[in-house]
mmCIF file of the N, C-alpha and C atoms, coordinates in Angstrom:
data_MODEL
# 
_entry.id   MODEL 
# 
loop_
_atom_site.group_PDB 
_atom_site.id 
_atom_site.type_symbol 
_atom_site.label_atom_id 
_atom_site.label_alt_id 
_atom_site.label_comp_id 
_atom_site.label_asym_id 
_atom_site.label_entity_id 
_atom_site.label_seq_id 
_atom_site.pdbx_PDB_ins_code 
_atom_site.Cartn_x 
_atom_site.Cartn_y 
_atom_site.Cartn_z 
_atom_site.occupancy 
_atom_site.B_iso_or_equiv 
_atom_site.pdbx_formal_charge 
_atom_site.auth_seq_id 
_atom_site.auth_comp_id 
_atom_site.auth_asym_id 
_atom_site.auth_atom_id 
_atom_site.pdbx_PDB_model_num 
ATOM 1   N N  . MET A 1 1  ? -25.819 19.247 5.447   1.00 0.00 ? 1  MET A N  1 
ATOM 2   C CA . MET A 1 1  ? -25.231 19.957 4.766   1.00 0.00 ? 1  MET A CA 1 
ATOM 3   C C  . MET A 1 1  ? -24.691 19.635 3.689   1.00 0.00 ? 1  MET A C  1 
ATOM 4   N N  . LYS A 1 2  ? -24.270 17.961 3.565   1.00 0.00 ? 2  LYS A N  1 
ATOM 5   C CA . LYS A 1 2  ? -24.654 16.845 2.639   1.00 0.00 ? 2  LYS A CA 1 
ATOM 6   C C  . LYS A 1 2  ? -25.077 17.654 1.124   1.00 0.00 ? 2  LYS A C  1 
ATOM 7   N N  . SER A 1 3  ? -26.282 17.657 1.303   1.00 0.00 ? 3  SER A N  1 
ATOM 8   C CA . SER A 1 3  ? -27.370 17.527 0.274   1.00 0.00 ? 3  SER A CA 1 
ATOM 9   C C  . SER A 1 3  ? -27.565 19.173 -0.458  1.00 0.00 ? 3  SER A C  1 
ATOM 10  N N  . ARG A 1 4  ? -26.530 20.045 0.624   1.00 0.00 ? 4  ARG A N  1 
ATOM 11  C CA . ARG A 1 4  ? -26.324 21.700 -0.096  1.00 0.00 ? 4  ARG A CA 1 
ATOM 12  C C  . ARG A 1 4  ? -24.876 21.186 -1.313  1.00 0.00 ? 4  ARG A C  1 
ATOM 13  N N  . ALA A 1 5  ? -23.833 20.649 -0.619  1.00 0.00 ? 5  ALA A N  1 
ATOM 14  C CA . ALA A 1 5  ? -23.158 20.253 -1.217  1.00 0.00 ? 5  ALA A CA 1 
ATOM 15  C C  . ALA A 1 5  ? -23.494 19.108 -2.452  1.00 0.00 ? 5  ALA A C  1 
ATOM 16  N N  . ARG A 1 6  ? -24.310 18.313 -2.440  1.00 0.00 ? 6  ARG A N  1 
ATOM 17  C CA . ARG A 1 6  ? -24.734 17.482 -3.340  1.00 0.00 ? 6  ARG A CA 1 
ATOM 18  C C  . ARG A 1 6  ? -25.226 18.385 -4.952  1.00 0.00 ? 6  ARG A C  1 
ATOM 19  N N  . MET A 1 7  ? -26.205 19.429 -4.350  1.00 0.00 ? 7  MET A N  1 
ATOM 20  C CA . MET A 1 7  ? -26.742 20.511 -5.105  1.00 0.00 ? 7  MET A CA 1 
ATOM 21  C C  . MET A 1 7  ? -25.844 21.271 -5.972  1.00 0.00 ? 7  MET A C  1 
ATOM 22  N N  . PHE A 1 8  ? -24.912 21.908 -5.444  1.00 0.00 ? 8  PHE A N  1 
ATOM 23  C CA . PHE A 1 8  ? -23.611 22.711 -5.552  1.00 0.00 ? 8  PHE A CA 1 
ATOM 24  C C  . PHE A 1 8  ? -22.710 21.653 -6.645  1.00 0.00 ? 8  PHE A C  1 
ATOM 25  N N  . VAL A 1 9  ? -22.619 20.668 -6.150  1.00 0.00 ? 9  VAL A N  1 
ATOM 26  C CA . VAL A 1 9  ? -21.974 19.881 -7.550  1.00 0.00 ? 9  VAL A CA 1 
ATOM 27  C C  . VAL A 1 9  ? -22.756 19.332 -8.450  1.00 0.00 ? 9  VAL A C  1 
ATOM 28  N N  . ALA A 1 10 ? -23.907 18.988 -8.137  1.00 0.00 ? 10 ALA A N  1 
ATOM 29  C CA . ALA A 1 10 ? -24.947 19.222 -9.837  1.00 0.00 ? 10 ALA A CA 1 
ATOM 30  C C  . ALA A 1 10 ? -24.906 19.909 -10.594 1.00 0.00 ? 10 ALA A C  1 
ATOM 31  N N  . LEU A 1 11 ? -25.283 20.993 -9.751  1.00 0.00 ? 11 LEU A N  1 
ATOM 32  C CA . LEU A 1 11 ? -25.554 22.679 -10.445 1.00 0.00 ? 11 LEU A CA 1 
ATOM 33  C C  . LEU A 1 11 ? -24.204 22.757 -11.292 1.00 0.00 ? 11 LEU A C  1 
ATOM 34  N N  . THR A 1 12 ? -22.850 22.561 -10.597 1.00 0.00 ? 12 THR A N  1 
ATOM 35  C CA . THR A 1 12 ? -21.639 22.718 -11.680 1.00 0.00 ? 12 THR A CA 1 
ATOM 36  C C  . THR A 1 12 ? -21.931 21.955 -12.685 1.00 0.00 ? 12 THR A C  1 
ATOM 37  N N  . ARG A 1 13 ? -21.824 20.634 -12.501 1.00 0.00 ? 13 ARG A N  1 
ATOM 38  C CA . ARG A 1 13 ? -21.450 19.525 -13.886 1.00 0.00 ? 13 ARG A CA 1 
ATOM 39  C C  . ARG A 1 13 ? -22.953 20.037 -14.868 1.00 0.00 ? 13 ARG A C  1 
ATOM 40  N N  . GLY A 1 14 ? -23.904 20.288 -14.435 1.00 0.00 ? 14 GLY A N  1 
ATOM 41  C CA . GLY A 1 14 ? -24.898 20.827 -15.620 1.00 0.00 ? 14 GLY A CA 1 
ATOM 42  C C  . GLY A 1 14 ? -24.606 22.612 -15.965 1.00 0.00 ? 14 GLY A C  1 
ATOM 43  N N  . MET A 1 15 ? -23.744 22.955 -15.344 1.00 0.00 ? 15 MET A N  1 
ATOM 44  C CA . MET A 1 15 ? -23.102 24.465 -16.107 1.00 0.00 ? 15 MET A CA 1 
ATOM 45  C C  . MET A 1 15 ? -21.540 23.816 -16.954 1.00 0.00 ? 15 MET A C  1 
ATOM 46  N N  . ALA A 1 16 ? -21.238 23.485 -16.815 1.00 0.00 ? 16 ALA A N  1 
ATOM 47  C CA . ALA A 1 16 ? -19.883 22.255 -17.391 1.00 0.00 ? 16 ALA A CA 1 
ATOM 48  C C  . ALA A 1 16 ? -20.810 22.513 -18.512 1.00 0.00 ? 16 ALA A C  1 
ATOM 49  N N  . ARG A 1 17 ? -21.931 21.208 -18.672 1.00 0.00 ? 17 ARG A N  1 
ATOM 50  C CA . ARG A 1 17 ? -22.334 20.441 -19.682 1.00 0.00 ? 17 ARG A CA 1 
ATOM 51  C C  . ARG A 1 17 ? -22.758 21.641 -20.513 1.00 0.00 ? 17 ARG A C  1 
ATOM 52  N N  . ILE A 1 18 ? -23.555 22.656 -20.422 1.00 0.00 ? 18 ILE A N  1 
ATOM 53  C CA . ILE A 1 18 ? -24.264 23.486 -21.103 1.00 0.00 ? 18 ILE A CA 1 
ATOM 54  C C  . ILE A 1 18 ? -22.864 24.479 -21.435 1.00 0.00 ? 18 ILE A C  1 
ATOM 55  N N  . GLN A 1 19 ? -21.834 24.724 -21.101 1.00 0.00 ? 19 GLN A N  1 
ATOM 56  C CA . GLN A 1 19 ? -20.467 25.690 -21.079 1.00 0.00 ? 19 GLN A CA 1 
ATOM 57  C C  . GLN A 1 19 ? -19.995 24.710 -22.251 1.00 0.00 ? 19 GLN A C  1 
ATOM 58  N N  . LYS A 1 20 ? -19.796 23.619 -22.155 1.00 0.00 ? 20 LYS A N  1 
ATOM 59  C CA . LYS A 1 20 ? -19.039 22.786 -23.943 1.00 0.00 ? 20 LYS A CA 1 
ATOM 60  C C  . LYS A 1 20 ? -19.710 22.581 -25.080 1.00 0.00 ? 20 LYS A C  1 
ATOM 61  N N  . THR A 1 21 ? -21.802 22.610 -24.849 1.00 0.00 ? 21 THR A N  1 
ATOM 62  C CA . THR A 1 21 ? -22.291 22.372 -25.334 1.00 0.00 ? 21 THR A CA 1 
ATOM 63  C C  . THR A 1 21 ? -22.493 23.657 -26.288 1.00 0.00 ? 21 THR A C  1 
ATOM 64  N N  . PHE A 1 22 ? -22.491 24.926 -25.982 1.00 0.00 ? 22 PHE A N  1 
ATOM 65  C CA . PHE A 1 22 ? -22.517 26.007 -26.605 1.00 0.00 ? 22 PHE A CA 1 
ATOM 66  C C  . PHE A 1 22 ? -21.783 26.443 -27.466 1.00 0.00 ? 22 PHE A C  1 
ATOM 67  N N  . THR A 1 23 ? -22.239 26.482 -29.084 1.00 0.00 ? 23 THR A N  1 
ATOM 68  C CA . THR A 1 23 ? -21.311 26.586 -29.956 1.00 0.00 ? 23 THR A CA 1 
ATOM 69  C C  . THR A 1 23 ? -22.341 28.447 -30.634 1.00 0.00 ? 23 THR A C  1 
ATOM 70  N N  . ILE A 1 24 ? -21.005 29.117 -31.330 1.00 0.00 ? 24 ILE A N  1 
ATOM 71  C CA . ILE A 1 24 ? -21.703 29.966 -32.011 1.00 0.00 ? 24 ILE A CA 1 
ATOM 72  C C  . ILE A 1 24 ? -20.694 29.598 -33.641 1.00 0.00 ? 24 ILE A C  1 
ATOM 73  N N  . GLU A 1 25 ? -21.697 29.554 -34.557 1.00 0.00 ? 25 GLU A N  1 
ATOM 74  C CA . GLU A 1 25 ? -20.734 29.615 -35.836 1.00 0.00 ? 25 GLU A CA 1 
ATOM 75  C C  . GLU A 1 25 ? -21.010 30.819 -36.824 1.00 0.00 ? 25 GLU A C  1 
ATOM 76  N N  . ILE A 1 26 ? -20.230 31.605 -37.203 1.00 0.00 ? 26 ILE A N  1 
ATOM 77  C CA . ILE A 1 26 ? -20.529 32.685 -37.936 1.00 0.00 ? 26 ILE A CA 1 
ATOM 78  C C  . ILE A 1 26 ? -19.683 33.426 -39.078 1.00 0.00 ? 26 ILE A C  1 
ATOM 79  N N  . GLY A 1 27 ? -20.036 32.427 -40.086 1.00 0.00 ? 27 GLY A N  1 
ATOM 80  C CA . GLY A 1 27 ? -19.141 32.517 -41.391 1.00 0.00 ? 27 GLY A CA 1 
ATOM 81  C C  . GLY A 1 27 ? -17.519 31.378 -40.956 1.00 0.00 ? 27 GLY A C  1 
ATOM 82  N N  . PRO A 1 28 ? -16.869 31.966 -41.139 1.00 0.00 ? 28 PRO A N  1 
ATOM 83  C CA . PRO A 1 28 ? -15.788 31.528 -41.029 1.00 0.00 ? 28 PRO A CA 1 
ATOM 84  C C  . PRO A 1 28 ? -15.283 31.124 -39.530 1.00 0.00 ? 28 PRO A C  1 
ATOM 85  N N  . LEU A 1 29 ? -15.913 32.211 -38.556 1.00 0.00 ? 29 LEU A N  1 
ATOM 86  C CA . LEU A 1 29 ? -15.377 32.231 -37.161 1.00 0.00 ? 29 LEU A CA 1 
ATOM 87  C C  . LEU A 1 29 ? -16.159 31.497 -36.579 1.00 0.00 ? 29 LEU A C  1 
ATOM 88  N N  . LYS A 1 30 ? -15.396 30.353 -35.920 1.00 0.00 ? 30 LYS A N  1 
ATOM 89  C CA . LYS A 1 30 ? -16.672 29.151 -34.808 1.00 0.00 ? 30 LYS A CA 1 
ATOM 90  C C  . LYS A 1 30 ? -15.989 29.403 -33.510 1.00 0.00 ? 30 LYS A C  1 
ATOM 91  N N  . ALA A 1 31 ? -16.787 29.380 -32.486 1.00 0.00 ? 31 ALA A N  1 
ATOM 92  C CA . ALA A 1 31 ? -16.389 29.590 -31.139 1.00 0.00 ? 31 ALA A CA 1 
ATOM 93  C C  . ALA A 1 31 ? -17.718 28.393 -30.569 1.00 0.00 ? 31 ALA A C  1 
ATOM 94  N N  . THR A 1 32 ? -16.635 27.937 -29.488 1.00 0.00 ? 32 THR A N  1 
ATOM 95  C CA . THR A 1 32 ? -17.416 27.067 -28.231 1.00 0.00 ? 32 THR A CA 1 
ATOM 96  C C  . THR A 1 32 ? -17.110 27.633 -27.051 1.00 0.00 ? 32 THR A C  1 
ATOM 97  N N  . GLY A 1 33 ? -18.198 27.358 -26.097 1.00 0.00 ? 33 GLY A N  1 
ATOM 98  C CA . GLY A 1 33 ? -17.541 26.980 -25.000 1.00 0.00 ? 33 GLY A CA 1 
ATOM 99  C C  . GLY A 1 33 ? -17.390 28.652 -24.631 1.00 0.00 ? 33 GLY A C  1 
ATOM 100 N N  . VAL A 1 34 ? -16.673 28.913 -23.477 1.00 0.00 ? 34 VAL A N  1 
ATOM 101 C CA . VAL A 1 34 ? -17.000 30.609 -22.532 1.00 0.00 ? 34 VAL A CA 1 
ATOM 102 C C  . VAL A 1 34 ? -16.762 31.723 -23.830 1.00 0.00 ? 34 VAL A C  1 
ATOM 103 N N  . PRO A 1 35 ? -16.093 31.164 -24.831 1.00 0.00 ? 35 PRO A N  1 
ATOM 104 C CA . PRO A 1 35 ? -15.959 32.461 -25.543 1.00 0.00 ? 35 PRO A CA 1 
ATOM 105 C C  . PRO A 1 35 ? -17.106 32.540 -26.857 1.00 0.00 ? 35 PRO A C  1 
ATOM 106 N N  . ALA A 1 36 ? -17.878 31.573 -26.697 1.00 0.00 ? 36 ALA A N  1 
ATOM 107 C CA . ALA A 1 36 ? -19.524 31.290 -27.543 1.00 0.00 ? 36 ALA A CA 1 
ATOM 108 C C  . ALA A 1 36 ? -20.207 31.661 -26.300 1.00 0.00 ? 36 ALA A C  1 
ATOM 109 N N  . ILE A 1 37 ? -20.370 32.100 -25.174 1.00 0.00 ? 37 ILE A N  1 
ATOM 110 C CA . ILE A 1 37 ? -20.822 32.758 -24.619 1.00 0.00 ? 37 ILE A CA 1 
ATOM 111 C C  . ILE A 1 37 ? -20.710 34.617 -24.729 1.00 0.00 ? 37 ILE A C  1 
ATOM 112 N N  . LEU A 1 38 ? -19.444 34.733 -24.610 1.00 0.00 ? 38 LEU A N  1 
ATOM 113 C CA . LEU A 1 38 ? -18.756 36.226 -24.845 1.00 0.00 ? 38 LEU A CA 1 
ATOM 114 C C  . LEU A 1 38 ? -19.428 36.787 -25.629 1.00 0.00 ? 38 LEU A C  1 
ATOM 115 N N  . LEU A 1 39 ? -18.811 35.777 -26.965 1.00 0.00 ? 39 LEU A N  1 
ATOM 116 C CA . LEU A 1 39 ? -19.582 36.137 -28.512 1.00 0.00 ? 39 LEU A CA 1 
ATOM 117 C C  . LEU A 1 39 ? -21.278 37.314 -28.108 1.00 0.00 ? 39 LEU A C  1 
ATOM 118 N N  . GLY A 1 40 ? -22.003 35.732 -27.529 1.00 0.00 ? 40 GLY A N  1 
ATOM 119 C CA . GLY A 1 40 ? -23.496 35.768 -27.932 1.00 0.00 ? 40 GLY A CA 1 
ATOM 120 C C  . GLY A 1 40 ? -23.999 37.397 -26.696 1.00 0.00 ? 40 GLY A C  1 
ATOM 121 N N  . VAL A 1 41 ? -22.840 37.056 -25.596 1.00 0.00 ? 41 VAL A N  1 
ATOM 122 C CA . VAL A 1 41 ? -23.752 38.851 -24.552 1.00 0.00 ? 41 VAL A CA 1 
ATOM 123 C C  . VAL A 1 41 ? -23.556 39.891 -25.538 1.00 0.00 ? 41 VAL A C  1 
ATOM 124 N N  . THR A 1 42 ? -22.046 39.898 -25.855 1.00 0.00 ? 42 THR A N  1 
ATOM 125 C CA . THR A 1 42 ? -21.525 40.805 -27.116 1.00 0.00 ? 42 THR A CA 1 
ATOM 126 C C  . THR A 1 42 ? -22.525 41.350 -27.655 1.00 0.00 ? 42 THR A C  1 
ATOM 127 N N  . GLY A 1 43 ? -23.169 40.496 -28.281 1.00 0.00 ? 43 GLY A N  1 
ATOM 128 C CA . GLY A 1 43 ? -24.203 40.768 -29.477 1.00 0.00 ? 43 GLY A CA 1 
ATOM 129 C C  . GLY A 1 43 ? -25.322 41.542 -29.129 1.00 0.00 ? 43 GLY A C  1 
ATOM 130 N N  . VAL A 1 44 ? -25.831 40.785 -27.416 1.00 0.00 ? 44 VAL A N  1 
ATOM 131 C CA . VAL A 1 44 ? -26.819 41.260 -27.038 1.00 0.00 ? 44 VAL A CA 1 
ATOM 132 C C  . VAL A 1 44 ? -26.741 42.756 -26.836 1.00 0.00 ? 44 VAL A C  1 
ATOM 133 N N  . VAL A 1 45 ? -25.795 42.880 -25.964 1.00 0.00 ? 45 VAL A N  1 
ATOM 134 C CA . VAL A 1 45 ? -25.543 44.268 -25.502 1.00 0.00 ? 45 VAL A CA 1 
ATOM 135 C C  . VAL A 1 45 ? -25.796 44.990 -26.995 1.00 0.00 ? 45 VAL A C  1 
ATOM 136 N N  . LEU A 1 46 ? -24.704 44.466 -27.822 1.00 0.00 ? 46 LEU A N  1 
ATOM 137 C CA . LEU A 1 46 ? -24.383 45.737 -28.948 1.00 0.00 ? 46 LEU A CA 1 
ATOM 138 C C  . LEU A 1 46 ? -25.590 46.045 -29.556 1.00 0.00 ? 46 LEU A C  1 
ATOM 139 N N  . ALA A 1 47 ? -26.719 44.764 -29.632 1.00 0.00 ? 47 ALA A N  1 
ATOM 140 C CA . ALA A 1 47 ? -28.372 45.198 -30.034 1.00 0.00 ? 47 ALA A CA 1 
ATOM 141 C C  . ALA A 1 47 ? -29.078 46.638 -29.820 1.00 0.00 ? 47 ALA A C  1 
ATOM 142 N N  . GLY A 1 48 ? -28.492 46.356 -27.759 1.00 0.00 ? 48 GLY A N  1 
ATOM 143 C CA . GLY A 1 48 ? -28.959 46.735 -27.336 1.00 0.00 ? 48 GLY A CA 1 
ATOM 144 C C  . GLY A 1 48 ? -28.424 48.417 -27.713 1.00 0.00 ? 48 GLY A C  1 
ATOM 145 N N  . GLY A 1 49 ? -27.316 48.451 -27.624 1.00 0.00 ? 49 GLY A N  1 
ATOM 146 C CA . GLY A 1 49 ? -27.048 49.980 -28.231 1.00 0.00 ? 49 GLY A CA 1 
ATOM 147 C C  . GLY A 1 49 ? -27.199 50.742 -29.030 1.00 0.00 ? 49 GLY A C  1 
ATOM 148 N N  . ILE A 1 50 ? -27.234 49.772 -30.496 1.00 0.00 ? 50 ILE A N  1 
ATOM 149 C CA . ILE A 1 50 ? -28.013 50.091 -31.733 1.00 0.00 ? 50 ILE A CA 1 
ATOM 150 C C  . ILE A 1 50 ? -29.325 50.685 -31.199 1.00 0.00 ? 50 ILE A C  1 
ATOM 151 N N  . THR A 1 51 ? -29.856 49.871 -30.648 1.00 0.00 ? 51 THR A N  1 
ATOM 152 C CA . THR A 1 51 ? -31.529 50.713 -30.749 1.00 0.00 ? 51 THR A CA 1 
ATOM 153 C C  . THR A 1 51 ? -31.470 51.708 -29.506 1.00 0.00 ? 51 THR A C  1 
ATOM 154 N N  . ALA A 1 52 ? -30.745 52.281 -28.748 1.00 0.00 ? 52 ALA A N  1 
ATOM 155 C CA . ALA A 1 52 ? -30.659 52.831 -28.073 1.00 0.00 ? 52 ALA A CA 1 
ATOM 156 C C  . ALA A 1 52 ? -30.373 54.385 -28.941 1.00 0.00 ? 52 ALA A C  1 
ATOM 157 N N  . ALA A 1 53 ? -29.227 54.020 -29.684 1.00 0.00 ? 53 ALA A N  1 
ATOM 158 C CA . ALA A 1 53 ? -29.092 55.547 -30.511 1.00 0.00 ? 53 ALA A CA 1 
ATOM 159 C C  . ALA A 1 53 ? -29.398 55.275 -31.671 1.00 0.00 ? 53 ALA A C  1 
ATOM 160 N N  . LEU A 1 54 ? -30.570 54.652 -32.009 1.00 0.00 ? 54 LEU A N  1 
ATOM 161 C CA . LEU A 1 54 ? -32.006 54.863 -33.104 1.00 0.00 ? 54 LEU A CA 1 
ATOM 162 C C  . LEU A 1 54 ? -32.610 55.046 -32.618 1.00 0.00 ? 54 LEU A C  1 
ATOM 163 N N  . SER A 1 55 ? -33.472 55.096 -31.442 1.00 0.00 ? 55 SER A N  1 
ATOM 164 C CA . SER A 1 55 ? -34.358 55.758 -30.475 1.00 0.00 ? 55 SER A CA 1 
ATOM 165 C C  . SER A 1 55 ? -33.820 57.178 -30.258 1.00 0.00 ? 55 SER A C  1 
ATOM 166 N N  . ARG A 1 56 ? -32.902 57.552 -29.792 1.00 0.00 ? 56 ARG A N  1 
ATOM 167 C CA . ARG A 1 56 ? -32.605 58.751 -29.694 1.00 0.00 ? 56 ARG A CA 1 
ATOM 168 C C  . ARG A 1 56 ? -32.626 59.866 -30.883 1.00 0.00 ? 56 ARG A C  1 
ATOM 169 N N  . GLY A 1 57 ? -31.792 59.187 -31.926 1.00 0.00 ? 57 GLY A N  1 
ATOM 170 C CA . GLY A 1 57 ? -31.894 60.145 -33.178 1.00 0.00 ? 57 GLY A CA 1 
ATOM 171 C C  . GLY A 1 57 ? -32.715 59.410 -34.411 1.00 0.00 ? 57 GLY A C  1 
ATOM 172 N N  . ALA A 1 58 ? -33.808 59.462 -33.883 1.00 0.00 ? 58 ALA A N  1 
ATOM 173 C CA . ALA A 1 58 ? -34.998 58.781 -34.599 1.00 0.00 ? 58 ALA A CA 1 
ATOM 174 C C  . ALA A 1 58 ? -35.750 60.466 -35.511 1.00 0.00 ? 58 ALA A C  1 
ATOM 175 N N  . SER A 1 59 ? -35.619 61.391 -34.583 1.00 0.00 ? 59 SER A N  1 
ATOM 176 C CA . SER A 1 59 ? -36.077 62.611 -35.917 1.00 0.00 ? 59 SER A CA 1 
ATOM 177 C C  . SER A 1 59 ? -35.175 63.059 -36.193 1.00 0.00 ? 59 SER A C  1 
ATOM 178 N N  . ARG A 1 60 ? -33.800 62.366 -36.475 1.00 0.00 ? 60 ARG A N  1 
ATOM 179 C CA . ARG A 1 60 ? -32.817 62.891 -37.334 1.00 0.00 ? 60 ARG A CA 1 
ATOM 180 C C  . ARG A 1 60 ? -32.313 61.583 -38.498 1.00 0.00 ? 60 ARG A C  1 
ATOM 181 N N  . LEU A 1 61 ? -33.282 60.625 -38.266 1.00 0.00 ? 61 LEU A N  1 
ATOM 182 C CA . LEU A 1 61 ? -33.004 59.739 -39.243 1.00 0.00 ? 61 LEU A CA 1 
ATOM 183 C C  . LEU A 1 61 ? -33.257 59.647 -40.651 1.00 0.00 ? 61 LEU A C  1 
ATOM 184 N N  . PRO A 1 62 ? -34.103 60.370 -40.908 1.00 0.00 ? 62 PRO A N  1 
ATOM 185 C CA . PRO A 1 62 ? -34.300 60.269 -42.194 1.00 0.00 ? 62 PRO A CA 1 
ATOM 186 C C  . PRO A 1 62 ? -33.188 61.468 -43.088 1.00 0.00 ? 62 PRO A C  1 
ATOM 187 N N  . GLU A 1 63 ? -32.808 62.722 -42.307 1.00 0.00 ? 63 GLU A N  1 
ATOM 188 C CA . GLU A 1 63 ? -31.835 63.344 -42.989 1.00 0.00 ? 63 GLU A CA 1 
ATOM 189 C C  . GLU A 1 63 ? -30.428 62.339 -43.191 1.00 0.00 ? 63 GLU A C  1 
ATOM 190 N N  . THR A 1 64 ? -30.076 61.418 -42.307 1.00 0.00 ? 64 THR A N  1 
ATOM 191 C CA . THR A 1 64 ? -28.958 60.517 -42.503 1.00 0.00 ? 64 THR A CA 1 
ATOM 192 C C  . THR A 1 64 ? -29.601 59.640 -43.705 1.00 0.00 ? 64 THR A C  1 
ATOM 193 N N  . LEU A 1 65 ? -30.081 59.265 -43.324 1.00 0.00 ? 65 LEU A N  1 
ATOM 194 C CA . LEU A 1 65 ? -30.299 58.051 -44.645 1.00 0.00 ? 65 LEU A CA 1 
ATOM 195 C C  . LEU A 1 65 ? -30.620 58.790 -45.591 1.00 0.00 ? 65 LEU A C  1 
ATOM 196 N N  . ASP A 1 66 ? -30.911 60.062 -45.710 1.00 0.00 ? 66 ASP A N  1 
ATOM 197 C CA . ASP A 1 66 ? -31.026 60.758 -47.222 1.00 0.00 ? 66 ASP A CA 1 
ATOM 198 C C  . ASP A 1 66 ? -29.376 60.836 -47.594 1.00 0.00 ? 66 ASP A C  1 
ATOM 199 N N  . ALA A 1 67 ? -29.013 61.271 -46.821 1.00 0.00 ? 67 ALA A N  1 
ATOM 200 C CA . ALA A 1 67 ? -27.150 61.983 -46.911 1.00 0.00 ? 67 ALA A CA 1 
ATOM 201 C C  . ALA A 1 67 ? -26.509 60.845 -47.396 1.00 0.00 ? 67 ALA A C  1 
ATOM 202 N N  . ALA A 1 68 ? -26.657 59.271 -46.492 1.00 0.00 ? 68 ALA A N  1 
ATOM 203 C CA . ALA A 1 68 ? -26.233 57.848 -47.139 1.00 0.00 ? 68 ALA A CA 1 
ATOM 204 C C  . ALA A 1 68 ? -26.227 57.812 -48.327 1.00 0.00 ? 68 ALA A C  1 
ATOM 205 N N  . ARG A 1 69 ? -27.360 57.842 -48.875 1.00 0.00 ? 69 ARG A N  1 
ATOM 206 C CA . ARG A 1 69 ? -28.337 57.838 -49.751 1.00 0.00 ? 69 ARG A CA 1 
ATOM 207 C C  . ARG A 1 69 ? -27.292 58.073 -51.087 1.00 0.00 ? 69 ARG A C  1 
ATOM 208 N N  . GLN A 1 70 ? -26.851 59.576 -50.944 1.00 0.00 ? 70 GLN A N  1 
ATOM 209 C CA . GLN A 1 70 ? -26.572 60.483 -52.047 1.00 0.00 ? 70 GLN A CA 1 
ATOM 210 C C  . GLN A 1 70 ? -25.089 60.185 -51.824 1.00 0.00 ? 70 GLN A C  1 
ATOM 211 N N  . LEU A 1 71 ? -24.605 60.008 -50.906 1.00 0.00 ? 71 LEU A N  1 
ATOM 212 C CA . LEU A 1 71 ? -23.104 59.427 -50.993 1.00 0.00 ? 71 LEU A CA 1 
ATOM 213 C C  . LEU A 1 71 ? -23.155 58.084 -51.501 1.00 0.00 ? 71 LEU A C  1 
ATOM 214 N N  . ALA A 1 72 ? -23.775 57.091 -51.409 1.00 0.00 ? 72 ALA A N  1 
ATOM 215 C CA . ALA A 1 72 ? -23.745 55.759 -52.361 1.00 0.00 ? 72 ALA A CA 1 
ATOM 216 C C  . ALA A 1 72 ? -23.691 56.045 -53.177 1.00 0.00 ? 72 ALA A C  1 
ATOM 217 N N  . ALA A 1 73 ? -24.677 56.856 -53.956 1.00 0.00 ? 73 ALA A N  1 
ATOM 218 C CA . ALA A 1 73 ? -24.945 57.421 -55.410 1.00 0.00 ? 73 ALA A CA 1 
ATOM 219 C C  . ALA A 1 73 ? -23.816 57.861 -55.902 1.00 0.00 ? 73 ALA A C  1 
ATOM 220 N N  . THR A 1 74 ? -23.230 58.916 -54.910 1.00 0.00 ? 74 THR A N  1 
ATOM 221 C CA . THR A 1 74 ? -22.374 59.627 -55.458 1.00 0.00 ? 74 THR A CA 1 
ATOM 222 C C  . THR A 1 74 ? -20.696 58.296 -55.737 1.00 0.00 ? 74 THR A C  1 
ATOM 223 N N  . VAL A 1 75 ? -20.396 58.160 -54.598 1.00 0.00 ? 75 VAL A N  1 
ATOM 224 C CA . VAL A 1 75 ? -19.382 56.879 -55.056 1.00 0.00 ? 75 VAL A CA 1 
ATOM 225 C C  . VAL A 1 75 ? -19.693 56.018 -55.909 1.00 0.00 ? 75 VAL A C  1 
ATOM 226 N N  . ASN A 1 76 ? -20.932 55.678 -56.299 1.00 0.00 ? 76 ASN A N  1 
ATOM 227 C CA . ASN A 1 76 ? -21.766 54.438 -57.179 1.00 0.00 ? 76 ASN A CA 1 
ATOM 228 C C  . ASN A 1 76 ? -21.398 54.978 -59.213 1.00 0.00 ? 76 ASN A C  1 
ATOM 229 N N  . ASN A 1 77 ? -21.213 56.347 -58.982 1.00 0.00 ? 77 ASN A N  1 
ATOM 230 C CA . ASN A 1 77 ? -21.599 56.785 -60.193 1.00 0.00 ? 77 ASN A CA 1 
ATOM 231 C C  . ASN A 1 77 ? -19.819 56.626 -61.175 1.00 0.00 ? 77 ASN A C  1 
ATOM 232 N N  . THR A 1 78 ? -20.046 56.715 -62.354 1.00 0.00 ? 78 THR A N  1 
ATOM 233 C CA . THR A 1 78 ? -18.355 56.335 -62.654 1.00 0.00 ? 78 THR A CA 1 
ATOM 234 C C  . THR A 1 78 ? -18.443 57.479 -63.578 1.00 0.00 ? 78 THR A C  1 
ATOM 235 N N  . SER A 1 79 ? -17.199 58.045 -63.509 1.00 0.00 ? 79 SER A N  1 
ATOM 236 C CA . SER A 1 79 ? -16.733 59.166 -64.374 1.00 0.00 ? 79 SER A CA 1 
ATOM 237 C C  . SER A 1 79 ? -16.425 59.085 -65.815 1.00 0.00 ? 79 SER A C  1 
ATOM 238 N N  . PRO A 1 80 ? -16.706 59.274 -67.055 1.00 0.00 ? 80 PRO A N  1 
ATOM 239 C CA . PRO A 1 80 ? -16.200 58.513 -67.653 1.00 0.00 ? 80 PRO A CA 1 
ATOM 240 C C  . PRO A 1 80 ? -15.157 59.261 -68.532 1.00 0.00 ? 80 PRO A C  1 
ATOM 241 N N  . ARG A 1 81 ? -14.737 60.287 -67.782 1.00 0.00 ? 81 ARG A N  1 
ATOM 242 C CA . ARG A 1 81 ? -13.223 60.758 -67.702 1.00 0.00 ? 81 ARG A CA 1 
ATOM 243 C C  . ARG A 1 81 ? -11.857 59.782 -66.922 1.00 0.00 ? 81 ARG A C  1 
ATOM 244 N N  . LEU A 1 82 ? -12.560 59.442 -65.671 1.00 0.00 ? 82 LEU A N  1 
ATOM 245 C CA . LEU A 1 82 ? -11.578 58.097 -65.194 1.00 0.00 ? 82 LEU A CA 1 
ATOM 246 C C  . LEU A 1 82 ? -11.516 57.203 -65.845 1.00 0.00 ? 82 LEU A C  1 
ATOM 247 N N  . ARG A 1 83 ? -12.315 57.058 -67.049 1.00 0.00 ? 83 ARG A N  1 
ATOM 248 C CA . ARG A 1 83 ? -11.866 55.379 -67.005 1.00 0.00 ? 83 ARG A CA 1 
ATOM 249 C C  . ARG A 1 83 ? -10.712 55.388 -68.263 1.00 0.00 ? 83 ARG A C  1 
ATOM 250 N N  . ALA A 1 84 ? -9.957  56.312 -68.713 1.00 0.00 ? 84 ALA A N  1 
ATOM 251 C CA . ALA A 1 84 ? -8.991  56.370 -68.995 1.00 0.00 ? 84 ALA A CA 1 
ATOM 252 C C  . ALA A 1 84 ? -7.592  55.206 -68.797 1.00 0.00 ? 84 ALA A C  1 
# 
């Protein structure tokens, strides 16, 4: 029983060390410990959701990208009448 307790203590100490050393820096955002782990897991889940959505809508993707390109071109075009 003592060896199991020692194993558990060693495992929890190792997990605590990993938790303290885990750091994520994204631009001005800096997270350390549990919040950094949660941000990492959230990023993985979000990437999986985006991948699934893109794979489902792959047949409609060219139409969507064309419409987005046209919208961006419309927004970027400046009308000479609006420069007054």
